[in-house]
N, C-alpha and C positions, 0 to 999 in steps of 0.2 A: 504494500500500500504506500502511496506517496501523495504529495499535494496535487490538487487538481484545480482547473480554472473555475469550475462551478462547485459550490459547496453542496454536499448531499445531506448534511445535518444528521449525524449519527445519533440515533435514538434507540431506546430499549424497545422490545416488542410490546404491542398494545395488549390490554387485557384479553383473555380468551373469550370465545363466543359463548361458552357455558355460563349459566347463571345459577345462583343459589346452590353451589356445589356442596356446601357444608363440609364437615370434617372435624375431627377431634384429636388429631395427632399433635403432640407437643414434642418438638425436637430442639436440642441445643447443639450447636456446632462451634468448634474452635478452629482457627486457621492453622495449617501446618506448612503452608507455602504462600509466598506473596511476591508480587512484582510491583515496585513503586514507580518504575519508569526511568531509573538512572541507567545510563549506558546507551548503546546504539544497537539497532538491528543489523541484519546481514547487509542491508543497503546503506548502512551508516546514517539512517534516520534516527533521531532521538526516540527511544522507546516510549517516553511519556506521551508523545504525540498520537500514539495508536491505542491509548488506554482511556477508557471512560466514555462519556456521552456528551452530546450538546445539550446543556442544561438550560441555556437562555435562548435557544432557537436563533442564535446569531453566530455567524462565522466571522469572528473578529479577526481582521488582518487578511481576509481573503476577498479579493475583488474590491467592491465598493462598501462592504459592510464594516462598520466601525464597532466600538464597544457598546454593550447593552447597559452599561452603568457609567457614572461619572468617575473619571480617574483622578485621584487626589493630585494636587500640584507637585507633591514630592515624589510621586510614583511614576514609573515608566510602564506604558501599556504593552502587554505581552500578547502576541498573536496566539490564537487558539491552536490546538493540535489539528490533525487531519479531520476533515468533515465537521469542523466546529467543535471538536471535543474540548470541554472545559476541564482541564486538568492542571490547575495552577499548583496543586500540591506536588504532582509529578515533576513539573518544571523546576520547582524549588528544590526538591530532593535531588534532582539531577545536578543542579548547580552546587549543592552542598557536597555531593559525592565527588564531583570533579575537584572541588577545593580541598576536601578532606576524605580520602578513600576510606571506605568502611562505614560511612555515615548514612548510607542509603539502604537498599534492599538487604545487603549483607548483614547490617546491624539488626534489622528487624527479624531476619531468620534466626539469628543468635538469641534474640529475645524470646522467640517462640519456643525455643528449647528449654527455657526456664519456666514458661507458663505465666510469667509476671508481666503485667502491663498490656496484655493482649486483649483484643475485643472479642467477646463472645456474642453469638447471634442465636436468638431463640425464635423459633417459628411455631406459632400456635394456630389452632383451628384449621389445620391443613388436612386435605383429604387423601394425601399420599399419591395423587395421580399427577400426570404430566401437565394437567390444566386445573387450576382452581381460581375462581374469580375473586376470592377475598380470603386473605390470611392476615394474621398479625405478626409483625416482625419487631422484636425487642432487642435492644443492644445494651450490653453490659461491659464492664472492664474487670479483669481478673487481678487479684492481689497475688495469685499463684495457685499452686496445687496443694491439696491436703496431704498428698504423698510426695516423696522426693522426686524432683524433676530428673529426666525430661518427661513430657507427657507420653503416655503409651499410645494414644490415638486409636484405641480399640473399643471405645464406647464405655470404658470403666473409669476414666479420669473424673475426679471430683475437683471442682474449682471454687475458690474463695472469691466472692463477688464484692467489689468495692461498694460500701454502703451509700456513698454520695452519688451513686448512679441510680438510687432507688427513692421512690416516694414513700411517705409514711402511711401505714395502715391505720385502722381504727384504734389500735393500741398505742399509736404514736411512734412505733418503731419502724425502721426501714423494712419494706415488704418486697420479697423477690418477685411477686406477681404484679408489682406496681412500678415498672421501670420508668425513669424520667424520659428516656428517649425511645420512642416506639412509633410504628406506623400500623394502624389497624385497618388500613385500606390497601395493603399490599396484595399482590396476586402472583400467580404462577402461570406462565405461558410456555408450552412446549418444553417443560422441564427447567425453565429459567425463572427464578424468583426476582420480582421487581418491587422495590420499595423506595420511598422518598422521605428524606429528612430535611426539614428547614434548618435545623441546628445539629451540629456534629461536634463532639468533644473528643479531643485526642490528648494523649499524654501518658505518663507513668504514675501510678498511685503514690510513689515515693517522692514525686516532684509536683510542681504546680500544674494545674490543668490549663489547657488552652481551648477556648470555645471558638468554633468555626461556624459561621452562618452562611448558608448557601441559598441561592435563589434559582428557581427553575420551574 
């Protein structure tokens, strides 16, 4: 894939045709591999340009399309990835990795081996099929494993969830079933889960959190 003269607007698949699919599966998954976009592909294109989707329906930097938001006077406008992909994080990680090797994907892969500071994804109300018109997607962050790392990734790992990613229940205590960050209108199309978050928080529980707000 490479740049083109006309933007195709990379977007996720639409909701499936099925309606009221129902479902009661409750699944928690943890990542064991990741690609943040640092480095280049076989054609020497930056990897981050081929990761993600066009969130603002604008191909910034391609043809006559400009940015979809006002750029602060102190900032420099960065062109989107291929087909309008909005992957500012990947661009930033690529910059950091070039300046300090080991600060990108390689560093995250090492973090995953400890189980600490990684994001856990919980999928609720899923029918277990290739298509489901509505599921809930919850996001948590882990303080680590209850057992010694690394994770076994065999379905038996138990994770300690950071309480500041949870809302309080009726008893005033953080409740695992009341995540702060969730999308209860997510869906699954042809085996791909699609969810949307206006706010995303990244960071390590032992450090300060950084809140990222996205629009799309």
